[in-house]
C-alpha positions in Angstrom: 81.0 -43.5 143.1 79.7 -40.0 143.3 80.2 -38.4 139.8 82.2 -35.2 141.3 85.3 -37.8 141.6 87.3 -37.2 138.8 90.5 -37.9 140.1 93.2 -41.0 141.1 95.2 -40.0 144.0 97.9 -41.8 145.4 97.5 -42.6 148.9 100.4 -44.7 150.0 103.5 -46.2 148.2 105.8 -49.2 149.3 108.7 -50.9 148.1 110.6 -54.3 148.5 114.4 -55.1 147.5 116.0 -58.5 147.6 119.2 -58.6 150.7 121.4 -60.1 148.4 123.9 -56.3 146.9 126.2 -57.0 144.2 128.5 -54.3 143.7 130.5 -53.6 140.9 133.5 -54.8 142.8 131.8 -57.9 142.9 131.3 -57.9 139.2 134.9 -56.7 138.2 135.7 -60.7 139.7 133.6 -62.0 136.9 134.0 -59.6 133.9 135.9 -58.2 132.2 134.9 -54.3 133.2 135.6 -52.3 136.6 134.0 -50.2 138.9 134.9 -47.0 137.1 133.7 -48.0 133.8 130.4 -48.8 135.0 130.1 -45.9 137.4 131.2 -43.3 134.3 128.7 -45.2 131.5 126.0 -45.6 133.4 126.5 -44.2 137.0 125.5 -47.3 138.4 127.2 -48.6 142.1 125.5 -51.7 143.1 122.2 -53.5 142.2 119.7 -56.1 144.3 120.0 -59.8 143.2 116.7 -62.2 144.5 117.8 -65.7 144.9 116.3 -68.8 143.6 113.9 -69.2 146.3 112.3 -65.4 145.8 110.2 -64.6 143.0 108.4 -61.5 141.3 105.4 -62.2 143.0 107.2 -62.5 146.2 109.0 -59.0 146.2 105.3 -57.8 145.2 103.7 -59.2 148.3 106.1 -57.4 150.4 106.0 -54.1 148.9 102.1 -54.5 149.0 101.8 -55.5 152.4 103.8 -52.2 153.6 101.6 -50.5 151.5 98.7 -51.6 153.2 100.4 -51.4 156.6 101.1 -47.5 156.0 97.6 -47.0 154.5 95.5 -49.1 157.2 93.1 -49.8 154.1 91.8 -53.1 154.2 93.1 -55.5 151.0 89.2 -56.6 150.5 88.2 -53.0 149.6 90.3 -52.6 146.4 88.8 -53.0 143.4 91.2 -53.4 140.7 95.5 -55.0 140.4 97.8 -54.4 137.8 101.0 -55.8 138.0 103.8 -54.3 135.5 106.0 -57.0 135.0 108.4 -58.5 132.0 109.2 -61.7 134.5 106.1 -63.2 135.9 106.3 -66.4 138.2 104.7 -68.4 135.5 103.0 -68.1 132.1 100.1 -68.2 133.8 98.2 -67.8 135.9 99.3 -64.0 135.8 101.6 -62.7 138.7 98.1 -60.5 139.5 96.2 -63.3 140.1 98.9 -65.1 142.1 99.4 -61.9 144.2 95.6 -61.0 144.4 95.2 -64.7 146.4 98.4 -64.0 148.6 97.0 -60.6 149.6 93.4 -62.0 150.7 91.9 -59.9 147.9 88.1 -60.1 146.9 87.6 -61.4 143.5 88.3 -57.9 142.1 89.9 -58.0 138.5 93.8 -58.6 138.5 96.1 -58.7 135.3 99.6 -58.2 134.2 100.7 -55.4 131.8 104.4 -56.1 130.1 105.6 -53.1 128.7 108.9 -53.6 129.6 110.8 -51.0 131.4 107.7 -49.0 130.6 105.5 -51.3 132.3 104.5 -49.4 135.6 103.6 -46.2 133.5 101.5 -48.1 131.6 99.8 -50.1 134.4 99.2 -46.3 136.2 97.8 -45.3 133.4 95.0 -48.3 133.2 94.3 -47.7 136.7 94.0 -44.1 136.4 91.2 -44.5 133.4 89.2 -47.2 135.6 89.3 -45.0 138.5 88.2 -41.4 136.6 85.6 -44.0 134.6 84.1 -44.8 137.7 84.4 -48.2 137.4 86.5 -48.4 140.6 87.3 -46.9 144.1 90.3 -48.1 144.5 93.3 -49.8 142.8 96.8 -51.4 143.2 99.3 -50.3 140.7 102.9 -52.9 141.1 105.7 -52.6 139.3 108.0 -55.7 139.8 110.7 -57.7 138.5 113.6 -60.4 138.9 115.1 -59.0 136.2 118.6 -60.7 137.0 116.9 -64.2 135.6 117.3 -63.1 132.5 120.8 -61.7 132.7 124.0 -63.4 130.8 126.7 -62.9 133.3 128.7 -63.2 130.5 127.8 -60.2 128.7 129.4 -57.1 130.4 127.3 -54.7 128.2 123.9 -56.1 130.0 125.2 -57.8 133.3 126.1 -54.6 135.0 123.2 -52.6 134.4 120.0 -54.8 135.7 118.9 -55.4 139.5 115.5 -57.0 140.9 113.1 -55.3 142.9 109.1 -53.9 143.5 107.6 -50.8 144.0 103.6 -50.0 144.6 101.1 -47.2 144.8 97.6 -47.2 145.8 95.2 -45.2 144.3 91.8 -43.8 145.5 89.3 -42.1 143.7 89.4 -38.4 144.8 88.1 -34.9 144.0 91.5 -33.2 144.5 93.8 -33.6 141.9 96.0 -36.0 141.8 96.9 -38.2 138.5 96.7 -35.3 136.3 97.4 -36.9 132.7 99.1 -40.2 131.7 100.3 -40.4 128.0 102.0 -44.0 126.8 103.1 -44.8 123.4 104.9 -47.5 121.9 107.2 -48.4 118.5 107.8 -51.8 117.6 109.9 -50.9 114.7 112.8 -50.8 117.0 112.2 -54.3 118.8 115.5 -55.5 117.7 117.6 -52.7 119.4 116.2 -54.1 122.9 114.8 -57.5 123.5 114.3 -61.4 124.7 114.4 -63.0 121.0 112.7 -66.3 122.8 109.6 -67.1 123.9 106.1 -69.5 123.9 105.3 -69.5 120.4 108.4 -68.9 118.8 110.0 -70.6 121.1 113.6 -71.3 122.9 117.1 -72.2 122.1 119.0 -75.2 122.9 121.2 -73.7 125.2 121.0 -73.2 129.1 118.1 -71.1 130.4 116.6 -71.6 126.5 118.5 -68.7 125.7 116.5 -66.4 127.4 118.4 -63.3 128.2 118.3 -59.7 127.8 120.0 -58.2 124.4 120.8 -54.5 123.9 122.3 -52.4 121.7 123.4 -50.1 123.7 124.5 -46.9 121.9 121.2 -47.2 119.8 119.1 -47.2 122.6 120.8 -44.7 124.4 120.2 -41.9 121.7 116.8 -42.9 120.7 115.7 -43.0 124.8 117.1 -39.2 125.0 115.1 -37.8 121.6 111.9 -39.9 122.6 111.7 -38.7 126.5 112.2 -35.3 125.5 108.9 -35.2 123.5 106.9 -36.7 125.8 108.1 -34.4 128.5 107.1 -31.9 125.9 103.8 -33.6 125.5 102.9 -33.9 129.4 103.6 -30.5 129.9 101.2 -29.1 126.7 98.4 -31.3 127.7 98.6 -30.0 131.0 99.0 -26.3 129.9 102.2 -26.3 132.3 105.5 -24.8 132.2 108.4 -26.8 132.7 109.3 -24.2 135.8 106.1 -25.6 137.6 107.2 -29.1 137.9 108.6 -29.6 141.6 110.4 -33.4 141.2 111.8 -35.2 138.0 111.2 -38.9 139.0 112.3 -41.1 136.0 113.1 -44.9 135.0 116.0 -45.2 136.1 118.4 -46.9 133.7 121.3 -44.3 133.3 122.2 -41.8 135.1 123.4 -39.7 131.5 119.9 -40.4 130.4 118.1 -38.8 133.1 120.5 -35.8 133.1 119.7 -35.4 129.7 115.9 -35.0 130.9 116.6 -32.8 133.6 118.7 -30.9 131.4 115.4 -30.7 129.1 113.1 -29.2 131.8 115.8 -26.9 133.2 115.8 -28.5 136.6 119.0 -29.0 138.9 119.6 -32.7 139.8 118.5 -31.8 143.4 115.0 -32.3 142.2 115.4 -35.1 140.5 115.1 -38.4 142.4 118.0 -40.7 141.6 118.5 -44.6 142.8 120.0 -45.8 140.1 123.7 -45.7 141.8 122.2 -48.5 143.9 119.5 -50.3 142.5 120.5 -50.3 138.8 117.8 -51.0 136.2 114.8 -52.9 137.5 112.9 -52.4 134.7 109.2 -51.5 135.3 110.0 -51.4 139.5 112.3 -48.5 138.6 110.0 -45.1 138.8 107.8 -46.7 141.8 111.3 -47.6 143.9 112.3 -44.2 143.2 108.7 -42.5 144.0 108.8 -44.4 147.2 112.4 -43.5 148.0 111.1 -40.3 147.4 108.2 -39.8 149.4 109.4 -42.3 152.7 112.5 -39.6 152.9 110.0 -36.9 153.0 111.7 -35.4 150.2 108.3 -34.8 148.3 105.4 -33.0 149.8 102.1 -33.1 149.4 100.5 -30.5 146.8 103.7 -30.9 144.9 104.0 -31.5 141.2 105.8 -35.1 140.1 106.6 -35.8 136.3 106.9 -39.7 136.4 108.4 -40.8 133.0 110.0 -44.1 131.3 111.6 -45.7 127.9 111.9 -49.7 127.5 112.1 -52.3 125.1 109.6 -52.5 122.6 110.2 -49.6 122.3 107.6 -48.4 124.4 107.3 -45.1 126.3 105.3 -43.1 129.2 104.8 -40.1 131.7 102.7 -39.5 134.3 102.0 -35.8 135.5 100.8 -36.3 139.3 99.3 -34.0 141.8 101.2 -35.6 144.9 
């Protein structure tokens, strides 16, 4: 690859959602909750739930095939595949390996990244570095989840929040500005506030599903998320010597409308310039940012040459941001 190619640039986006829609009114039938309660606290109205025979890899494959159809790129020409996910099909092989085979890709590097809801931003950051270094020319970056598999449907604190889906971007080396910078962080000191407390080496519990479920201290997570995302906005702008007025679109992790509104306020950005999908997707973890990005691109709201700020916050805690000139 020529040395003057210093950027990775998004050349196509794609997404996939399960067919089944579960509304707040549906949840009223099985939980002590209400549509009003859920909407006022989260902004969520409905979410998609994958059937038992639809896996994370299935959703990822559908989204990737959409990207290849839109871009006209041959899957065999892609040099790297990274999947951000907390809900892989198997312990191993990775979902990325399974996906690579299904797509008919060559024997390129393929691996998963688990950073909870920040998984796509982490994966994007890694792919960007590979392209900037000249090691690869094209990279497929996926965020895909079937998080409803981990939900305790008797727990109204978490059952109302999550949904399933997949989003993907195809990156290509370019001498035009694309991904301007990425920033990733973590603090394991907050692990107990948002986690699943079972696993392969720690063991599972003697209960249905082995005790695999999302555990969350909602109020504490909210406070840390708002404060932390405010800091990474400052960090990203400073790294690019950019004023917040130069950001055209905020494309945030879709976990809670109040957190999204707080980040927009930090940027002095009207909500008309914020991509919001949380009302119809819920929190799809690592899939939420690429799903929102694809919706923004597909609806022609985002135009070439505009500056996009992507950000996410997830269990770990992990958080990250990417500044992109689309």
